[in-house]
matplotlib code that plots the C-alpha trace (Angstrom):
import matplotlib.pyplot as plt

x = [0.4, 1.3, -0.8, -0.8, 0.0, 0.5, 1.4, 3.0, 0.2, -2.1, -1.1, -2.6, -5.5, -4.8, -6.2, -4.4, -5.1, -4.2, -3.3, -3.2, -2.9, -4.1, -1.6, -2.4, -0.7, 1.0, 2.9, 4.5, 5.1, 7.5, 5.2, 4.6, 1.6, -0.5, -0.7, -2.6, -6.4, -7.2, -6.1, -7.0, -7.0, -9.1, -9.0, -9.6, -10.8, -13.9, -15.4, -14.2, -14.0, -12.9, -11.5, -11.0, -10.6, -10.5, -8.9, -11.5, -13.5, -12.7, -15.6, -15.5, -17.5, -18.3, -19.1, -22.4, -23.2, -24.4, -21.4, -22.3, -20.3, -22.4, -21.4, -21.0, -19.5, -19.2, -17.2, -14.8, -13.1, -10.2, -10.8, -8.4, -7.1, -6.6, -4.9, -3.5, -0.3, 0.7, 4.8, 6.8, 8.6, 10.7, 12.7, 13.1, 17.1, 17.0, 14.9, 16.1, 16.0, 12.3, 10.8, 11.9, 11.0, 7.1, 6.7, 8.2, 5.6, 2.7, 4.3, 4.3, 0.5, -1.4, 1.6, 3.9, 3.7, 0.8, -1.2, -3.4, -2.9, -1.8, -2.3, -0.3, -1.7, 0.1, -0.9, 2.0, -0.4, 0.0, -4.0, -5.3, -3.4, -4.6, -8.1, -8.1, -6.5, -8.9, -12.3, -11.2, -8.2, -4.9, -1.2, 0.7, 4.5, 7.2, 9.8, 13.6, 15.9, 19.4, 18.8, 16.6, 18.4, 20.7, 17.5, 15.5, 13.2, 11.3, 7.9, 7.5, 6.8, 4.7, 2.8, 2.5, 3.2, 1.6, -1.9, -2.3, -1.5, -3.9, -6.8, -5.7, -5.4, -8.5, -10.3, -8.9, -5.8, -2.1, 0.9, 4.7, 8.1, 9.3, 11.0, 8.2, 4.5, 4.5, 2.7, 5.2, 8.3, 9.6, 10.1, 13.5, 13.1, 9.6, 10.5, 12.0, 11.7, 10.4, 9.9, 6.2, 4.3, 0.3, -3.1, -4.9, -3.5, -2.8, -0.3, 0.8, 1.8, 3.6, 5.9, 6.3, 7.1, 9.9, 11.6, 11.5, 13.7, 15.8]
y = [0.0, 3.7, 5.1, 9.0, 9.4, 12.8, 14.0, 17.0, 18.5, 18.5, 22.1, 23.7, 21.1, 19.0, 15.3, 12.6, 9.0, 5.9, 2.9, -1.0, -4.3, -7.4, -10.7, -14.3, -14.9, -17.9, -16.4, -14.2, -10.6, -10.6, -11.8, -10.5, -7.8, -10.2, -12.2, -9.4, -10.7, -7.0, -3.4, -0.1, 3.6, 5.9, 9.4, 12.1, 15.3, 17.4, 13.5, 10.8, 7.8, 4.4, 2.7, -1.0, -4.0, -7.7, -8.2, -7.8, -4.8, -1.7, 0.2, 3.7, 4.0, 7.2, 8.1, 10.1, 12.4, 9.5, 7.5, 4.9, 3.7, 4.0, 2.3, 5.5, 4.4, 0.3, -1.3, 1.8, 1.7, 4.0, 5.6, 3.9, 7.3, 10.5, 13.5, 14.1, 13.3, 13.4, 13.9, 16.2, 18.3, 19.8, 16.6, 16.9, 17.5, 13.7, 12.4, 9.4, 9.3, 7.7, 10.1, 13.2, 11.7, 10.8, 14.4, 16.3, 14.6, 15.7, 19.1, 19.3, 19.4, 18.7, 19.3, 16.7, 12.6, 12.8, 14.7, 16.0, 18.5, 17.3, 19.0, 17.9, 17.7, 17.0, 17.3, 15.5, 13.2, 10.1, 8.9, 12.7, 11.8, 8.1, 8.9, 11.7, 9.1, 6.3, 8.7, 10.4, 9.2, 9.5, 8.3, 8.9, 8.9, 8.6, 6.8, 6.2, 9.0, 9.7, 11.0, 8.0, 5.2, 3.4, 3.4, 1.7, 4.1, 6.7, 4.9, 1.8, -1.4, -3.3, -0.5, 2.1, 0.6, -2.8, -1.9, 1.1, -0.8, -3.7, -1.2, 0.2, -3.0, -4.1, -0.9, -1.9, 0.5, -0.4, -0.5, -0.7, 0.3, 0.6, -2.4, -4.8, -4.9, -3.6, -6.5, -9.0, -7.6, -10.1, -7.8, -8.4, -6.3, -4.7, -1.3, -2.0, 1.0, 0.9, 3.3, 3.5, 4.3, 3.2, 4.9, 4.8, 2.1, 3.9, 6.4, 3.6, 1.8, 5.0, 5.3, 1.4, 2.1, 4.9, 2.4, -0.3, 1.8, 3.7]
z = [0.2, -0.5, 2.2, 1.1, -2.8, -3.5, -0.2, -0.8, -2.6, 0.9, 1.9, -1.3, -1.4, -4.3, -4.9, -3.0, -2.6, -1.1, -3.2, -2.8, -4.2, -2.9, -3.6, -2.3, 1.0, 0.0, -2.3, -0.5, -1.4, -4.4, -7.1, -10.4, -10.7, -13.0, -10.0, -8.0, -6.9, -6.7, -7.1, -6.6, -4.8, -2.9, -4.1, -1.7, -3.5, -4.0, -3.9, -2.4, -4.7, -4.6, -7.6, -7.8, -9.7, -9.5, -12.6, -15.3, -15.3, -13.3, -11.1, -9.4, -6.2, -4.6, -1.1, -0.3, 2.5, 4.6, 4.3, 2.0, -0.8, -4.4, -7.6, -10.2, -12.7, -13.9, -16.4, -17.0, -20.4, -21.1, -24.6, -26.9, -28.5, -26.4, -27.0, -23.1, -21.8, -18.3, -17.7, -15.5, -18.2, -15.6, -16.0, -19.9, -19.5, -18.0, -20.5, -22.7, -26.6, -26.8, -24.2, -26.1, -29.4, -28.2, -26.7, -29.6, -31.9, -29.6, -29.2, -33.2, -33.0, -35.9, -38.4, -36.6, -37.1, -34.2, -36.8, -34.0, -31.2, -27.7, -24.4, -20.9, -17.9, -14.8, -11.5, -9.3, -7.7, -9.2, -8.2, -9.6, -12.7, -13.3, -12.4, -15.0, -17.6, -16.3, -16.7, -20.1, -21.8, -22.0, -21.0, -17.8, -17.8, -15.4, -17.4, -16.7, -17.0, -16.5, -12.8, -12.0, -13.8, -11.2, -8.9, -12.0, -11.9, -10.1, -8.9, -6.6, -8.5, -5.9, -4.1, -6.9, -10.6, -10.2, -8.9, -11.2, -14.2, -13.4, -13.3, -16.5, -18.2, -16.7, -18.1, -21.6, -21.5, -21.6, -19.5, -20.1, -18.5, -22.5, -22.4, -21.3, -19.7, -16.1, -14.9, -16.1, -13.9, -11.5, -8.0, -6.4, -3.5, -1.5, -2.8, -6.2, -8.4, -11.9, -15.4, -15.3, -18.8, -18.8, -20.3, -23.6, -25.9, -28.9, -26.8, -24.7, -28.4, -29.9, -26.8, -27.6, -31.0, -30.0, -27.3, -30.2, -32.1, -29.5]

ax = plt.figure().add_subplot(projection="3d")
ax.plot(x, y, z, "-o")
ax.set_aspect("equal")
plt.show()
């Protein structure tokens, strides 16, 4: 569990959340993300939401004024195509060639290879960014870069990347490290870090294509 994702945003009243993953106890903690029995997050914002998957389908529950969880969106599907991307551009100087290439295509807009205008959205709270992508599409990127390479990435595999990847894939999206599917990474430690790229299938496929030729 990541008990308070986006905690640096608390004092400015930005949505934060709790991310969780459920595994078969007999298998221990070091299991692939594909072995998760369930995963989800709670988002604490204008509304309190619980987003949950058991591996097939993703559902959203909202806490009402009486303290009852109401099912507000069932069988959520991430739009296959999108024109929004979430990445911390302040880290551009550390990016690899694949990340630079993908973002450059987006910035080029209608006249570039992507053939359409893209907008960047970055909250700095993974729960908030993923919730937006889950509901209306887009791609979230925290790729491997020259500053995080020695650690393997920025985000934690077991309690950040894996649960979010399962939620997105159960809703029809895709996830990858750039080199392999997030859910297929075999963990070697509880706090292992990995690159994270996930969201609308078409956008993730574009990033994968850049990594394939990088």
